[in-house]
N, C-alpha and C positions, 0 to 999 in steps of 0.2 A: 682747333682740335676738338674732337667729340669725346668718345671714350678714351681717346688718346690725348686729351687736353682740357682746356679751361671750361668749355661749356658743360662737360659732364661733371667736372669737379664742383662746379657751381650749381649743378642740378638743373641747368637750363637746356631745353630742347627746342630746336627750330620747329615751327609748325610744319606738318606734313602737307605736301602739295602733290597733285597729280602731274602727269606729263603734259606739256603744252601741246596743242594741236600741231601735228606735223613734226614733233620733236624726234630726234634720232633715238632708236632703241638700242640699249646696251644689255648684253647678257653677261652676268657675273657668275663665275664658277669657282668653287672651293673644294679641295680634296678633304673629305671628312675623316682624316686620320688624327686630327688634333683640333682643339677649339680655335686656335689661331687661324688656321687655313680656311675656316668658315666665317669666323667673327670679323676678320679684317675686310674681306670683300663685301660682307654684309653691311659694314659701316659705309664703305665707298658707295654701295648701291643705294643706301638710304640718302646719303648726301646728294647723289646724282638725281634721285627722284625729287628731293626737295628743291633742287635747282631747275626742275622742269623737264628732265630727261625721262624717257621711258626706260624702265629698269626691270629686267627679269633675273631671277636667281635660281641656280641649279646646284645641288650638292647631294651627297649620300644621306641616308636616313639618320646616321648616328648623331650628328649635331644640327639637324634641321631646326630644332627649337631655337637655336641661337639666331638663325635668320628670321624666324618668326618674331623673336623679341625685337628685331629692328623694323618690324612692320612689313615684312616680306612673306610671300607664300612660296616656298621653294618648290621647284620642279625636281622630282626624284631622279637622280643619276646613279648608275651602278658604281659601287665603291667597295673596296676590300675592307675587311675588318681591321681596326687599328692594331689588334693583337697580332694579326698576321704580318702587318707592315713592320711593326717594331721587332717582332721575333726574327724576321729576315735581316733587318738592319743590325741587330745584336750579333748575328753570326757572320756578318760581312757579306751577305748576299744582297742582290738588287731587290728593290721593294716589290716589284711586280714580275709576274711571268709574262712571256710574250703573248700567250692566249688572253690573259687578263687585259693587256694593253690593247690588243686588237678588238676585244669586246668594248672597251672604253671608247675607242675611236668610232666604231660603228654607231654606238648609242649617241655620241656627241654629234656626229654628222647628221643623223636623223633630226636631232633637236635644232641644229643650225639651219637645216633646210626648212624646218617648220617656222622658226621665228625670224630668220633672215635679219639678224641684228646688224647695225652699222659698226659695232665694235664688240669684241669679247674681252673681258677682264678675268684673268685666271690667277689664282693663288695656289701654287704647287699642284695644279691639275696638269701634269706634264704632257698628257696625251692631247690636250687642246691645241698645242702648237701644230701637231700633225693634222688634226681635224680642220683647224682654221686655214691652214695652207691649202688643203685639198678643196675647201669650199670657197676660197678667195675672200676671206673675211679678216680684217686686221685684228691683231691680238696685242693686248697690253699684259705683260707678265708683271706681277708684283712679288717682290722677294726682298731679302736682306742684301745689303751691299757686299757682304763678304762672299756671296756666290758669284759676283761679277767675274768674268774672265780677266778683267784688269785689276782684280784685288791683289794687294801686295802679299797677303798671307796665304800660305798653302793650307789645305785641309789637313787637320791633325789625324794621326793614326786612330782608327777605332779602338776602343778599349780592349776588344777581344781579338785584335789582329797582331801577328798571326796566331798568337796564343796569349792568354792573360798571364801565363806563367813565365813568359819572356820578360826580362827586366825592362822597366818602362823606358829608360834612355835608349836601350838597344832597339826596342820596338819602334820608337819614333825615328831613330836614325835609319832603320831598314825601310820604313814607310816613306821617308823623305826621298830616299834613293829611287823608289819606284812610284812616286806620286803621279807622274805623267801616265804611267801604265794604269794606275788606279782610275784616273780620270777617264781614260779610254775604255777600261773594262766596264765601268758603271754606265758609260754611254752606249755600250754595245746592244743591250736589249731594246732601247729606244731607236737606235740606228737600224736594227733589224726590222722594226715596225715601219720605219721610214722607207727602207728598201722594199718592203712588201707592197708599198703604195707607189713605188717609183720615184721617191724623193731622195735627195742627196743626204748622206750621213753627216753628222756633226763632229763625231770623234772626240768629244770632250763633254762630260755631263754638265759642266757649268754653262755650256752653250744651250743645252736643253733647259736648264733651270731658268735662263734669262731669254728664252726664245721669243720671237714676235717682232712686229714692227716697232714696238716700244717696250721699255722695261723701267718700272718705277722702283727705286730703292726706298724701303720703309725705314730709313735711318736719317739721323743728322749727318751732315758731311764730316763733322768732327768725330763721330762715332764709327763711320764707315772706313773702309780701307782702300778703295780704288784711287789711284793717283791720277788717272785720266778716265773719262767716261766714253765708252763705246758709243757709236752712233745710235740715236734713239733712246739712250739711257739717261735717266735724270733722278735726282733726289726729290722724292715726294715728301718724306718726313715721317716722324714717329706715328705709329698707328697701332692701337691695341684694343682688344675687346674686353669689356668687364660686364658682369651681370647687372641688370637693372635693380634698383632698390637701394635702400640705405644699408650702411655697414653697421653691424651690431657691436661697435667698438665699446659700448658701455658694458658689455659682458666681460670685458677684460679689465678687471679691477686689480691693480697691483702697484706697489711702490717701487718695483724693480724697473730697470730699463726694459723696453718692449722690443722684441724681435718679431717681425712678420715672416712666417714660414709658409712656403707654397711649393709643392712638387708638380703643380700644373696637371695637364692631361697626358704628359709624356715623360715625366720624371720618374726617378726610382723611389717609390714610396717606402721601400724597405730600409731606406736610410733614416727615416723619421726617429726611431728610438735612439739612435746614436746622436742625431742632431739635437734632440731635446735634452739628452743627458749633458752634452757639451755646453748648451746654453745655460742649463741650470748651474753647472760648475763655474761658469763665468758670470753668474749673477743676473741672468736675463730671465724674464718671463716670455712666453711665446704665444702668439695668436696664429693658429694654423687654419688656413682656408683650403677649400677643395673638397671633392667627394672622396675622402680618405676611406679606403675599404677596411683598413685595420687600425682603428684608433688605439693609441698607446696610452697606457695609464701613466700620466706624468703630472705631478702636482703643480708644476710651473706652466702648464700648457692649457689653452682653451681652444677647442675645435669649433669653428664657426660655420662650417659647411661652405657651399658655393655661393659666395657673396661678393659684392663690390668692396674691395679692401681699402678704398680711399680714406675712410675715417681712421682705420687702423694705421695706415701708412703715415697719416698726419701726426700720430703719436709715436711712431716707431723710431728706434735708433739704428736698426739694422734689418736687412732683408736676407733670408737664406732661401735659395731657390735652386731649381734645376737648370738655370741659365736659359730658360725660355725667353725668346725675344720680347714678348709682351710683358712678362713679369719684371724683367730687368728694366725696361723703359718706364713702366708704371712706377716702379720704386724710385728710379732716378728722377722722374718728373716731380716726385715728392721730396727730392733732396736726400733720399735715404741710400746709404751705401749698400752694396750687395756682396754676399758671399755666394759664389756660384759653384754648384756641384754637378758638372756636366757628365752625362753618360752616353752621348752620341756626338758625332763630329759637328753637327750644326750647333748644338749647345756649346761645344768646345770653342767654336769660333766667336759666339756671342760673349762667352766668358773672357776670352782673350781680349776682345775690344774693351770690355768694362775694366779689366785689369790694366790695359795699356793707358786708359784715360785716368788711372789712379783712383777710380771711384769704387774699388772693391778688390776682392781677392778671389782666387780660384783654387779649388781642390777637386781633382777628378774623383768621380764616384767610386772608382776602384781603389782609392788611396785613403778612404775615410776611416782611419783609426781614431780612437778617442783622443790621443795626444795631438794628432794633426788637426782634427776638427777644432779643438780648443785653441790651438795656435792660429788657425785660420779665422776663427771668430774674433780673436784679439786684433788680428791684422785688419780685417774688414771694418771693424768698429773704431779704428784708430782715428785721431783728429785729421791727418792728411786725407784719408779716404772720405771722411765726412765733408771736408771742405771741397774736395773735387766733385762729390755727388751734388752738393748744393750749387756749384757752378754749372754742372750739366742740367740741373733742374731749372735754373734760370734760362738757359739756352732753349730747353724744350718748351718752356712756357712762352718764349718769344716767337717760336716757330709755329706758324699757322698752317697745319697740314690741310685742313678743310678748305681754306681759301686757295691754297696752291692747287688742290685737286680740281676745284670748280674752274679756276683760271685755265688749267691745262685742258679740261674738257671743252671749254668754250673756244679755245684756240684750235683744238683738234676736230671737234664736232660742233660747229656753230649752231645755236638754237635759231629757229625761225623768228623773223621779226614779227611783232604784234601787228595785225591789220589795223589800218587807220580807224575803221569803224569801231573796233574793240577799244581803242584808246579813247575815242569820243564817248562811248558808253561808260567806260570806267570814270572819266572825268565828270560826266553828268551825275553819276551815282555819288561821287565824292562831294559834288557841289550841293546835292540834296541832303 
């Protein structure tokens, strides 16, 4: 594991190496609407380069610095603003317009023709499935296991569907009855793009999320939900990005139990005042990370900015977060139980997995009253949740995502053998 495991926790980095002569070239692409969708493929690209593969990286401008932090120089790709993406999601609309998707495909096809990679790796860059199919280049999609068509759990109702004023139980019951229609409705814009290029529709947005010759789940099997794996799908393992550098845990001086609080790049920052009040009422101090736009005056809280939270998590008794995949895994890797406050369906699915494993509690963002928050803090910090989180932490530390990635690459895209004369020169240099 790198940022998702032991090497990063220990502060150890493998030496960077260039591609071997004649090595296959891989293009990595991430949709720049959140840190995760750029950070995760950037880590995979760095690992591939260290193993001797050629690696190119493409993403939008918003999180390009994340890729640069992994030693990559990203190629600029057209990308919508995260504000537009999440604004549409909150109102139950699809993330992209058809014209935006067509623009994505044309830009990607031009890049593919120029680079001619042997493989493309995409993290939520949904249009790349169309582009790769048109250009005849194999695609590996990386995603969470709960988006698998074989996943046991259905997608929960969006918080604002059909109206936030409809009682929660009724909203979920109505959505469950029409879930198949929702899958098809969200697939329709992508199917329209496929039809424009003469490709067959998929009619289920989960098939778009996991499209390609291969699909890697960034989960432990114990945390995922598929009971069977579709052809070409496999568990790669936990993978999450964190900023480089040390964690200023020394800035958090307190005799109270410590809670790590993060709303990530896609959570509801407006919940912070209520969260900090609930923590204070339950006797916790808080270490808050992330680029918080509106810092709250709270005597029990310290705002640390965008930092690697590893040292904070080493001291923490609880994590409160938006149920982002990376934050949840990073906390569980440290053996810290999580209180998830999801505000969109993807976060709701992550929260459901953590809750099912007994390693935390869930409270939807639209239900965060003071009383409910305090009760949820008590539940997530309880001894059973702590024990379950420690058990998952042990499992995450035993799982070597990096080794599995390199093994999969070598099985799928074998590296060229070293020429005999190169071996002879290397042995002669070693002897001298």
